C-alpha positions as CSV (number, residue, x, y, z in Angstrom):
1,M,-8.0,-39.1,0.1
2,F,-6.6,-41.1,-2.8
3,N,-3.7,-42.2,-0.8
4,K,-6.0,-43.5,1.9
5,I,-8.1,-45.2,-0.8
6,I,-4.9,-46.9,-2.2
7,V,-3.8,-48.0,1.3
8,L,-7.2,-49.3,2.2
9,Y,-7.5,-51.1,-1.1
10,L,-4.1,-52.6,-0.7
11,I,-5.0,-53.9,2.8
12,V,-8.3,-55.3,1.5
13,M,-6.6,-56.8,-1.5
14,V,-3.8,-58.4,0.6
15,V,-6.4,-59.8,3.0
16,L,-8.6,-61.2,0.3
17,F,-5.7,-62.7,-1.7
18,A,-4.2,-64.1,1.5
19,I,-7.6,-65.7,2.4
20,A,-8.0,-67.1,-1.1
21,A,-4.5,-68.5,-1.1
22,A,-5.0,-70.0,2.4
23,L,-8.3,-71.6,1.2
24,V,-6.6,-73.0,-1.9
25,F,-3.6,-74.2,0.1
26,Q,-5.9,-75.9,2.6
27,Y,-8.0,-77.5,-0.2
28,Q,-4.9,-78.7,-2.0
29,T,-3.3,-79.9,1.2
30,Q,-6.4,-82.0,2.0
31,R,-6.4,-83.3,-1.6
32,I,-2.7,-84.2,-1.4
33,L,-3.3,-85.8,2.0
34,R,-6.2,-87.8,0.6
35,E,-4.1,-88.9,-2.4
36,Q,-1.1,-89.8,-0.3
37,T,-3.4,-91.7,2.1
38,D,-5.2,-93.5,-0.7
39,A,-1.8,-94.4,-2.4
40,N,-0.5,-95.7,0.9
41,L,-3.7,-97.7,1.4
42,E,-3.3,-99.1,-2.2
43,S,0.3,-100.2,-1.4
44,A,-0.9,-101.8,1.8
45,N,-3.7,-103.6,-0.1
46,V,-1.2,-104.9,-2.6
47,L,1.1,-106.2,0.1
48,H,-2.0,-107.6,1.9
49,I,-2.9,-109.6,-1.1
50,Y,0.6,-110.8,-1.6
51,L,1.0,-112.0,2.0
52,S,-2.4,-113.6,2.0
53,R,-1.4,-115.6,-1.1
54,Q,1.8,-116.7,0.7
55,Y,-0.2,-117.8,3.8
56,E,-2.8,-119.6,1.7
57,G,0.0,-121.3,-0.3
58,I,1.5,-122.7,2.9
59,Q,-1.8,-123.8,4.2
60,N,-2.6,-125.5,0.9
61,V,0.7,-127.5,1.1
62,V,0.0,-128.6,4.7
63,Q,-3.6,-129.6,3.7
64,Q,-2.2,-131.6,0.8
65,I,0.2,-133.5,3.2
66,Y,-2.4,-134.2,5.8
67,G,-5.1,-134.9,3.2
68,D,-3.1,-137.7,1.4
69,A,-2.5,-140.7,3.7
70,T,0.6,-141.8,1.8
71,L,2.3,-138.4,2.2
72,S,1.1,-138.1,5.8
73,D,2.4,-141.5,6.7
74,E,5.7,-140.9,5.0
75,L,6.2,-137.5,6.8
76,M,5.4,-139.1,10.2
77,Y,7.8,-141.9,9.5
78,F,10.5,-139.4,8.6
79,L,9.9,-137.4,11.8
80,N,9.8,-140.4,14.1
81,H,12.7,-142.6,12.7
82,E,16.3,-142.3,11.8
83,Y,17.1,-141.3,8.2
84,E,18.5,-144.8,7.3
85,S,15.2,-146.3,8.4
86,Y,13.3,-143.7,6.4
87,L,15.3,-144.6,3.3
88,K,14.6,-148.3,3.8
89,Y,10.9,-147.4,4.3
90,R,10.9,-145.6,1.0
91,L,12.5,-148.5,-0.8
92,D,10.0,-150.9,0.6
93,L,7.2,-148.8,-0.7
94,F,8.8,-148.5,-4.1
95,T,9.2,-152.3,-4.4
96,K,5.7,-153.1,-3.6
97,A,3.7,-154.6,-6.4
98,G,1.6,-152.1,-8.4
99,E,3.5,-149.0,-7.4
100,Q,4.6,-147.2,-10.6
101,R,4.9,-143.6,-9.3
102,L,5.6,-142.9,-5.6
103,R,4.6,-139.5,-4.3
104,S,6.9,-138.0,-1.6
105,F,6.5,-135.0,0.7
106,N,9.9,-133.6,-0.3
107,T,8.8,-133.7,-3.9
108,L,5.7,-131.7,-3.0
109,L,7.8,-129.2,-1.1
110,K,10.2,-128.8,-4.0
111,N,7.3,-128.2,-6.4
112,Y,6.0,-125.6,-3.9
113,I,9.4,-123.8,-3.8
114,E,9.7,-123.8,-7.6
115,Q,6.2,-122.3,-8.0
116,E,6.7,-119.6,-5.3
117,P,9.5,-117.2,-6.3
118,S,9.5,-115.5,-2.9
119,V,10.2,-118.8,-1.0
120,K,13.9,-119.3,-0.3
121,S,13.8,-122.6,1.5
122,V,11.6,-125.0,3.4
123,S,12.9,-126.8,6.5
124,I,11.3,-129.7,8.4
125,Y,12.5,-130.2,12.0
126,S,12.2,-133.5,13.8
127,Y,11.7,-133.4,17.6
128,P,12.4,-137.1,18.3
129,N,15.6,-137.2,16.2
130,N,16.7,-133.7,16.9
131,S,17.5,-133.2,13.2
132,Y,16.1,-131.4,10.2
133,M,15.8,-131.6,6.4
134,H,16.5,-128.4,4.5
135,I,15.1,-128.0,1.0
136,S,16.0,-125.0,-1.2
137,K,15.7,-124.2,-4.9
138,N,19.2,-125.6,-5.6
139,N,19.8,-128.4,-3.1
140,Q,18.4,-130.6,-0.4
141,Q,20.4,-131.5,2.7
142,L,19.9,-133.4,6.0
143,N,21.5,-132.2,9.2
144,N,22.2,-134.9,11.8
145,E,24.5,-132.8,14.0
146,P,22.3,-130.1,15.5
147,D,23.1,-127.9,18.5
148,S,22.4,-129.0,22.0
149,N,18.9,-130.1,22.8
150,N,18.4,-127.1,25.1
151,E,19.2,-124.6,22.4
152,W,17.0,-126.4,19.9
153,E,14.1,-126.6,22.3
154,S,14.5,-122.9,23.2
155,W,14.6,-121.8,19.5
156,L,11.7,-124.1,18.5
157,A,9.6,-123.0,21.5
158,R,10.0,-119.4,20.5
159,R,8.9,-120.3,16.9
160,D,5.9,-122.2,18.3
161,Q,4.8,-119.0,19.9
162,H,5.6,-116.7,17.0
163,S,4.4,-118.2,13.7
164,W,5.8,-115.3,11.7
165,D,9.2,-114.0,12.5
166,I,12.4,-112.9,10.8
167,M,15.0,-115.4,9.9
168,P,18.3,-114.5,11.5
169,Q,21.4,-114.9,9.3
170,D,23.0,-117.4,11.5
171,R,19.8,-119.4,11.5
172,S,19.2,-119.2,7.8
173,L,20.0,-122.6,6.3
174,D,20.2,-121.1,2.8
175,Q,23.8,-120.1,2.4
176,S,23.2,-118.1,-0.8
177,P,23.9,-114.4,-0.4
178,G,20.9,-112.1,-0.2
179,S,19.0,-109.6,1.9
180,G,17.0,-110.2,5.0
181,S,14.3,-112.9,5.2
182,Y,11.3,-113.8,7.2
183,S,9.7,-117.2,7.9
184,Y,6.5,-118.9,8.8
185,S,6.6,-121.8,11.2
186,R,3.9,-124.4,11.8
187,E,4.1,-127.3,14.3
188,L,3.5,-130.8,12.9
189,K,1.5,-133.3,14.8
190,D,0.9,-137.1,14.4
191,P,-2.7,-137.3,13.1
192,L,-3.2,-140.6,15.1
193,T,-1.8,-139.6,18.5
194,L,-1.8,-135.8,18.1
195,N,1.7,-135.7,19.6
196,R,4.1,-132.9,18.6
197,V,6.6,-134.5,16.3
198,G,8.1,-131.7,14.4
199,M,7.9,-128.2,12.8
200,L,7.6,-126.9,9.2
201,N,9.5,-123.7,8.6
202,V,9.1,-121.7,5.3
203,E,11.7,-119.0,4.7
204,F,10.7,-116.1,2.4
205,D,12.9,-113.4,0.8
206,A,11.9,-110.0,2.2
207,Q,13.3,-108.3,-0.8
208,Q,10.5,-109.8,-2.9
209,L,8.0,-107.7,-1.0
210,S,9.8,-104.5,-2.3
211,Y,9.9,-105.9,-5.8
212,W,6.2,-106.7,-5.6
213,L,5.3,-103.2,-4.4
214,D,7.4,-101.4,-6.8
215,S,6.0,-103.3,-9.8
216,R,2.4,-102.7,-8.8
217,A,2.0,-99.7,-6.5
218,P,4.9,-97.3,-5.8
219,V,5.1,-96.8,-2.0
220,K,3.8,-93.6,-0.6
221,G,4.8,-93.2,3.0
222,R,6.0,-96.2,5.0
223,I,4.8,-99.8,4.8
224,L,5.3,-102.2,7.7
225,V,4.5,-105.8,8.1
226,L,4.1,-106.7,11.8
227,N,3.6,-110.1,13.4
228,A,1.3,-110.6,16.4
229,Q,4.0,-109.5,18.8
230,G,4.6,-106.2,16.9
231,K,7.9,-107.3,15.4
232,A,8.6,-105.9,11.9
233,I,9.3,-108.6,9.4
234,Y,9.3,-106.0,6.7
235,D,9.9,-102.2,6.7
236,S,9.9,-100.3,3.5
237,E,12.4,-97.9,5.0
238,G,14.5,-100.6,6.8
239,T,14.6,-98.9,10.1
240,Y,12.5,-101.3,12.2
241,Y,13.3,-104.6,10.4
242,G,13.7,-107.4,12.9
243,K,12.7,-105.1,15.8
244,V,9.6,-104.6,17.8
245,Y,7.8,-101.5,16.5
246,P,7.8,-99.1,19.5
247,Y,4.4,-97.6,18.6
248,Y,2.6,-100.9,18.0
249,G,0.2,-100.3,20.9
250,K,-1.0,-97.0,19.4
251,L,-1.9,-98.4,16.0
252,D,-5.4,-99.4,16.9
253,Q,-6.4,-95.9,18.2
254,D,-9.5,-94.6,16.5
255,E,-8.1,-91.1,15.8
256,E,-7.5,-89.2,12.6
257,W,-3.9,-88.4,13.5
258,I,-1.9,-90.7,15.7
259,Q,1.3,-89.5,17.4
260,L,4.1,-91.9,16.4
261,E,7.5,-90.5,15.7
262,E,5.4,-87.6,14.5
263,P,1.6,-87.1,13.8
264,S,0.7,-89.6,11.2
265,R,-2.2,-91.2,9.3
266,I,-2.6,-94.9,9.7
267,N,-3.9,-97.6,7.3
268,M,-4.0,-101.0,9.1
269,L,-5.0,-104.3,7.4
270,N,-5.1,-107.7,9.2
271,I,-4.3,-110.8,7.2
272,G,-7.1,-113.2,8.3
273,N,-5.9,-115.6,10.9
274,A,-2.3,-115.5,9.8
275,G,-1.3,-113.2,12.7
276,L,0.1,-110.6,10.4
277,S,-0.8,-106.9,10.0
278,V,0.1,-104.6,7.1
279,V,0.5,-101.1,8.4
280,G,0.6,-98.1,6.1
281,I,1.9,-94.8,7.6
282,V,1.7,-91.4,6.1
283,S,3.6,-88.9,8.2
284,Q,2.9,-85.2,8.6
285,S,6.3,-84.3,7.4
286,L,5.7,-86.2,4.2
287,I,2.6,-84.2,3.6
288,Q,4.4,-81.0,4.4
289,E,7.2,-82.0,2.0
290,S,4.6,-82.6,-0.7
291,T,2.9,-79.3,-0.1
292,E,6.1,-77.2,0.2
293,S,6.3,-76.5,-3.5
294,L,2.6,-75.8,-3.6
295,R,3.0,-73.3,-0.7
296,N,5.9,-71.5,-2.4
297,G,4.0,-71.4,-5.7
298,L,0.9,-70.0,-4.0
299,I,3.0,-67.3,-2.3
300,I,4.7,-66.3,-5.5
301,I,1.4,-66.2,-7.5
302,T,-0.4,-64.3,-4.7
303,L,2.4,-61.7,-4.5
304,L,2.3,-61.4,-8.3
305,F,-1.5,-60.9,-8.4
306,I,-1.2,-58.3,-5.6
307,T,1.5,-56.5,-7.4
308,I,-0.4,-56.5,-10.7
309,S,-3.7,-55.5,-9.1
310,F,-2.0,-52.7,-7.1
311,A,-0.2,-51.4,-10.3
312,I,-3.5,-51.3,-12.2
313,S,-5.4,-49.7,-9.4
314,V,-2.8,-47.1,-8.8
315,T,-2.8,-46.2,-12.5
316,I,-6.5,-45.9,-12.7
317,I,-6.8,-43.9,-9.4
318,R,-4.0,-41.6,-10.4
319,K,-5.9,-40.8,-13.6
320,Y,-9.0,-39.8,-11.7
321,S,-6.9,-38.1,-9.0
322,K,-5.4,-35.8,-11.7
323,K,-8.9,-34.9,-12.9
324,I,-10.1,-34.2,-9.3
325,Q,-7.0,-32.1,-8.6
326,R,-7.9,-30.0,-11.7
327,I,-11.4,-29.5,-10.3
328,I,-10.0,-28.5,-6.9
329,R,-7.6,-26.0,-8.5
330,S,-10.4,-24.4,-10.5
331,M,-12.6,-24.2,-7.3
332,N,-9.7,-22.5,-5.5
333,R,-9.4,-19.9,-8.3
334,I,-13.2,-19.4,-8.1
335,G,-12.8,-18.9,-4.3
336,E,-10.1,-16.3,-5.0
337,G,-12.6,-14.4,-7.1
338,D,-11.6,-15.5,-10.6
339,L,-15.1,-16.1,-12.0
340,S,-13.7,-16.6,-15.5
341,T,-12.3,-20.0,-14.6
342,R,-13.7,-22.9,-16.5
343,I,-12.8,-26.6,-16.4
344,Q,-12.0,-28.5,-19.6
345,M,-12.5,-32.2,-18.8
346,P,-12.3,-34.9,-21.5
347,G,-14.3,-38.1,-21.4
348,E,-17.9,-38.9,-20.6
349,D,-17.8,-39.9,-17.0
350,E,-19.2,-38.5,-13.8
351,L,-16.2,-36.1,-13.3
352,Q,-16.9,-34.7,-16.8
353,Q,-20.5,-34.1,-15.8
354,I,-19.4,-32.4,-12.6
355,S,-17.1,-30.2,-14.6
356,R,-19.9,-29.3,-17.0
357,R,-22.2,-28.5,-14.1
358,F,-19.4,-26.5,-12.5
359,N,-19.0,-24.4,-15.6
360,D,-22.8,-23.9,-15.8
361,M,-22.8,-22.8,-12.2
362,C,-20.0,-20.3,-12.8
363,D,-21.9,-18.9,-15.7
364,R,-25.1,-18.5,-13.7
365,L,-23.2,-17.2,-10.7
366,Q,-21.6,-14.5,-12.8
367,Q,-25.0,-13.6,-14.3
368,Y,-26.5,-13.5,-10.9
369,I,-23.8,-11.3,-9.5
370,D,-24.3,-8.9,-12.3
371,K,-28.0,-9.0,-11.7
372,V,-27.7,-8.5,-8.0
373,Y,-25.2,-5.7,-8.4
374,A,-27.5,-3.9,-10.7
375,S,-30.4,-4.6,-8.4
376,E,-28.5,-3.2,-5.4
377,I,-27.8,0.0,-7.4
378,R,-31.5,0.3,-8.2
379,Q,-32.4,-0.5,-4.6
380,K,-30.1,2.3,-3.4
381,N,-31.7,4.7,-5.8
382,A,-35.2,3.5,-4.6
383,E,-34.1,4.1,-1.0
384,L,-33.1,7.6,-1.8
385,V,-36.4,8.2,-3.5
386,A,-38.2,6.6,-0.6
387,L,-36.4,8.9,1.9
388,Q,-37.4,11.8,-0.2
389,S,-41.0,10.7,-0.6
390,Q,-41.4,10.2,3.1
391,I,-41.7,13.9,3.3
392,N,-44.7,14.0,1.0
393,P,-47.2,11.9,3.1
394,H,-46.4,14.0,6.3
395,F,-46.6,17.1,4.3
396,L,-50.0,16.0,2.8
397,Y,-51.3,14.9,6.3
398,N,-50.4,18.3,7.8
399,T,-51.8,20.2,4.9
400,L,-55.1,18.2,5.0
401,E,-55.3,19.0,8.8
402,S,-55.0,22.7,8.0
403,I,-57.7,22.5,5.3
404,R,-60.0,20.6,7.7
405,M,-59.6,23.2,10.4
406,K,-60.4,26.0,7.9
407,A,-63.5,24.2,6.6
408,H,-64.7,23.6,10.2
409,F,-64.4,27.3,11.0
410,M,-66.3,28.2,7.9
411,G,-69.2,25.8,8.8
412,A,-68.5,23.1,6.1
413,K,-68.9,20.3,8.5
414,E,-69.3,17.5,5.9
415,V,-66.2,18.7,4.1
416,S,-64.4,18.9,7.4
417,Q,-65.4,15.3,8.3
418,M,-64.3,14.0,4.9
419,I,-61.0,15.7,5.2
420,Y,-60.6,14.2,8.7
421,S,-61.3,10.7,7.5
422,L,-58.9,11.1,4.6
423,S,-56.2,12.4,6.9
424,V,-56.7,9.5,9.3
425,M,-56.3,7.1,6.4
426,F,-53.1,8.7,5.3
427,K,-51.8,8.7,8.9
428,N,-52.4,4.9,9.1
429,M,-50.8,4.3,5.7
430,V,-47.7,6.2,6.7
431,K,-47.0,3.8,9.6
432,K,-44.2,1.4,8.7
433,S,-45.7,-1.7,10.4
434,T,-47.1,-4.2,7.9
435,I,-49.0,-6.3,10.5
436,V,-52.0,-4.8,12.3
437,T,-54.8,-6.2,14.4
438,V,-58.2,-7.2,12.8
439,E,-59.8,-4.4,14.7
440,E,-57.3,-1.8,13.3
441,E,-57.8,-3.1,9.8
442,L,-61.6,-2.9,10.0
443,D,-61.4,0.6,11.6
444,L,-59.5,1.6,8.5
445,C,-62.3,0.1,6.3
446,S,-64.9,2.0,8.4
447,V,-63.1,5.3,7.9
448,Y,-62.8,4.5,4.1
449,L,-66.5,3.8,3.9
450,D,-67.4,7.0,5.8
451,L,-65.8,8.9,3.0
452,F,-68.1,7.3,0.5
453,R,-71.2,7.5,2.7
454,I,-70.7,11.3,2.9
455,R,-69.9,11.5,-0.8
456,Y,-72.9,9.6,-2.0
457,D,-75.2,11.3,0.6
458,G,-77.3,8.3,1.9
459,R,-77.1,6.1,-1.3
460,L,-74.6,3.8,0.4
461,Q,-75.1,1.8,3.5
462,A,-72.2,0.1,5.3
463,E,-72.3,-2.6,8.0
464,I,-69.2,-4.0,9.8
465,E,-69.4,-6.9,12.2
466,V,-66.5,-8.4,14.0
467,D,-66.2,-11.3,16.5
468,P,-64.8,-9.9,19.7
469,E,-62.7,-13.0,20.1
470,I,-60.6,-12.2,17.0
471,K,-60.3,-8.4,17.4
472,N,-56.7,-8.6,18.6
473,C,-55.6,-11.3,16.1
474,A,-52.9,-10.3,13.6
475,I,-53.6,-9.5,10.0
476,I,-51.7,-8.1,7.0
477,K,-52.1,-4.4,6.7
478,L,-54.5,-3.2,3.9
479,L,-55.9,-6.7,3.3
480,V,-59.6,-5.9,3.6
481,Q,-59.6,-2.3,2.3
482,P,-58.7,-3.1,-1.3
483,V,-61.6,-5.6,-1.4
484,V,-64.0,-2.9,-0.1
485,E,-62.6,-0.5,-2.6
486,N,-63.2,-3.1,-5.4
487,C,-66.9,-3.4,-4.3
488,I,-67.4,0.4,-4.4
489,V,-65.5,0.8,-7.7
490,H,-67.2,-2.1,-9.6
491,G,-70.3,-2.8,-7.6
492,F,-71.8,0.6,-6.7
493,R,-74.9,1.7,-8.6
494,P,-75.0,5.5,-8.7
495,L,-78.7,5.7,-9.6
496,E,-79.8,3.3,-6.8
497,D,-80.4,4.3,-3.2
498,N,-80.1,0.9,-1.7
499,N,-76.4,0.2,-2.2
500,K,-75.1,-1.8,0.7
501,I,-71.7,-3.2,1.7
502,T,-71.3,-5.7,4.5
503,V,-68.0,-6.6,6.2
504,K,-68.1,-9.6,8.6
505,A,-65.2,-11.2,10.5
506,K,-65.6,-14.3,12.5
507,R,-63.8,-17.4,13.7
508,E,-64.1,-20.9,12.3
509,G,-61.9,-23.3,14.1
510,K,-58.3,-22.1,13.9
511,R,-59.1,-19.7,11.0
512,I,-60.4,-16.2,10.6
513,I,-63.1,-15.8,7.9
514,I,-63.7,-12.3,6.6
515,T,-66.4,-11.8,4.0
516,V,-67.0,-8.6,2.1
517,S,-70.4,-8.6,0.2
518,D,-72.4,-6.1,-1.8
519,N,-75.7,-6.0,-3.6
520,G,-74.3,-4.5,-6.8
521,A,-74.5,-5.5,-10.4
522,G,-72.5,-8.7,-9.9
523,I,-70.0,-10.3,-12.3
524,P,-70.9,-12.1,-15.5
525,E,-70.2,-15.9,-15.5
526,E,-67.5,-15.7,-18.2
527,K,-65.7,-12.9,-16.4
528,L,-66.0,-14.7,-13.1
529,E,-64.5,-17.9,-14.6
530,E,-61.7,-15.8,-16.1
531,I,-61.0,-14.3,-12.6
532,R,-60.9,-17.7,-11.0
533,R,-58.5,-19.1,-13.6
534,T,-56.3,-16.1,-13.1
535,Q,-56.5,-16.7,-9.4
536,D,-55.4,-20.4,-9.9
537,K,-52.5,-19.1,-12.1
538,T,-53.8,-21.1,-15.1
539,L,-54.3,-17.8,-16.9
540,Q,-52.2,-14.6,-16.8
541,P,-53.9,-11.3,-16.4
542,P,-54.4,-9.5,-19.7
543,D,-52.8,-6.2,-18.6
544,K,-52.1,-4.2,-15.5
545,D,-55.5,-2.4,-15.9
546,Y,-57.3,-5.6,-15.3
547,R,-60.4,-4.9,-13.2
548,S,-59.7,-7.5,-10.6
549,I,-56.0,-6.8,-10.1
550,G,-56.7,-5.7,-6.5
551,L,-58.3,-9.0,-5.7
552,M,-55.4,-10.9,-7.2
553,N,-53.0,-8.8,-5.2
554,V,-54.8,-9.6,-2.0
555,H,-54.9,-13.3,-2.8
556,E,-51.2,-13.5,-3.6
557,R,-50.3,-11.6,-0.4
558,I,-52.3,-14.1,1.6
559,V,-50.7,-17.1,-0.1
560,M,-47.2,-15.7,0.2
561,N,-47.6,-15.0,3.9
562,Y,-49.8,-17.9,5.1
563,G,-49.4,-20.6,2.4
564,D,-51.5,-22.3,-0.3
565,D,-54.2,-23.4,2.2
566,Y,-55.4,-19.8,2.5
567,G,-56.6,-17.2,0.1
568,I,-59.8,-15.6,-1.2
569,T,-62.9,-17.1,-2.8
570,I,-65.2,-15.1,-5.1
571,N,-68.9,-15.9,-5.5
572,S,-71.1,-13.7,-7.7
573,A,-74.1,-13.7,-10.1
574,P,-75.3,-11.0,-12.4
575,G,-77.8,-8.7,-10.7
576,Q,-77.4,-10.4,-7.3
577,G,-74.2,-8.9,-6.0
578,T,-70.8,-10.2,-5.2
579,E,-69.2,-11.9,-2.1
580,V,-65.5,-12.1,-1.5
581,R,-64.5,-14.6,1.2
582,M,-61.0,-14.4,2.8
583,E,-59.5,-17.1,4.9
584,I,-56.4,-16.5,7.0
585,P,-55.0,-18.4,10.1
586,M,-55.9,-17.1,13.5
587,L,-52.6,-15.7,14.9
588,R,-51.8,-13.5,17.7
589,K,-49.6,-10.5,17.0
590,G,-45.9,-11.7,16.7
591,E,-46.8,-15.2,15.7
592,T,-46.1,-16.7,12.3
593,A,-48.1,-19.1,10.2
C-alpha cells in the first residue's frame, strides 16, 4: 500500500512540478519575448529619429537654397553654364558696389557637411554641362570629364526613381577609405522654367548608424533600413546590405508571427514622406536562444525539488509504514491466538490512538473470553440440571392424574376437578413452545381461574371475552396468566363475596389490546407512582420480593419481543380496583414484529 502511495505521490508530484515549470517557462518566455520586442522597437525608434533628422537636414538645406534668391540664382547659373562663366559670374557679383560678404551655395553645403558627422560628401550634378561638383569634409573638386552621356543619363535616371539608395564604391566620389555608404538624391529644377537642370546627391556613412545605435540602444534582433523598393541601405547584421530584402512584401502582414527566414516578430516604422522604412526583426531562434538557459535552469530546479520532495515523503511514509507494520504483526499474533500481545507505540498521533484502542480491545476480549468460557460451563451444568428436571413435571403430571382418578372414584368431585385443572396447567407449561395463540393463552387463564373459583366457593367471579378475529393471533406464552395471578394475590378480598376479575381481548387497528381488571382494594397513589417509575426504568425495584415483580416481568418481555412501542399500562385507585392494559402487535403465528 505504501509503495502504491509513493508511486502515486511521485506521479502527482512530477505532473504538478512539470505543469508549474511549464507555466513559469511560458510566462518567462512571454516576458523575454516582450522585452526583446520592446528593445528591438526602441532600437528602431532610435534609428527612426536619426534618419528623420538626416532627411529634415537635407530638406532644410534645399529650402534655404530655394528660399534665398541669391543662392538660387547662383546655383542655377552654375548648373546651366560652364565653370569659367560661373567663376566670372561670381567675380562680377563680388565687385558690385555694396557687396561686402557674398553668400555661396557651396559655402552652405560645406557648413552642412561640417555640422552633420554622418555626411561623407555632397555632389551637385549638372545635366546641361554633363559635369558635377563634389564637396567633402576635406576637399572640393569639379569633374569636367564624366562618362558617356548615356551612362550618366542611365545612372541619374535610376537615382531619380530611387531617392534613397546605397552608394557603390565605384560611384563614391569620396576616395577616403571606409565602410559602405548610402545616399539621398533630389532633382534640382529651375524655379522660373521648372526645367530639370541637375541633381543633389548627399552621401552618408552607413557605419554611423551602427555607432548611433550602440551608443543609445544596443540592438536586440536585426535592424534594417529599406528604401521604397525594398533595398536594404542598412543591415545591422550585414547580410542584405545593398540587396533587395527578399521578404519585403511580407512585412506589412497583420499577423503576430511572420514567416521570414523563420517565424519572426516585426516592428516597422515609416519615416514620413522620405520613402524609408526602419524594420526591427526579432526571430524565433533569438527568443529560443535567450530562453535556453532559463529552460535548463527550470529543468534542474524542478528535478531538484522533485528529488527533495520525494526524499522527504519517503522518509515520513517509511516512519509511518514501520508503525503500521508493527500493528499488523501484533494483529497476526492475535489471530494466531496470542492474546497477551500488546502494541507499544510512541507518539501522540492517530496510530498511537489505534494502538491504545487495540490494547483495550485485547483486554476486553480476554475478559470476555474468560466470561464466556465460564458461562458455557455454567450453561452446560444448567442443561444437565434441566434434563434431569424434565423428569419432574412429567412425573408430577402423571401423579396428579392418578390422585384425580382416586378422588373421582371416592366421590370428591370438586377435588377431582381442581386436580384436573392443575394437571392441565402443568401439561401446558411443560410444552417447549414459547409462542401460543391468544385463544390458548386465555384458555390457560380460564383453567387458572377455575382453580380459584372452586377454592373460594362462589366468592370469585371471572369473565373472559375475546374478539373472534384475534383468537388465532400469536402471543408470548404466560403473558396474561401472571397478570391474572397478580390480581388474585393482591386484589382479592377474602371477606367479600363480590370479587370479580374480567379479561378482555380485542383489536384496535394493528394492535391487540388485552385488559385484566378487578374490583379489589386498588393501589395507593404513592405505590402506583413507584410502580410506574420502575416500569420506565427511572427507579430500580427495591428487592426481588417486590409486589409488582410479575408485572415488570410481563412488561419487559413485551418490550424485548415487540419493541418500546408496546408494553403494559396500570391504572388504579384505592377502593376502586385495578386495570392492567397490555398492548402487543397483531401477528399471525410465525410472524415477527
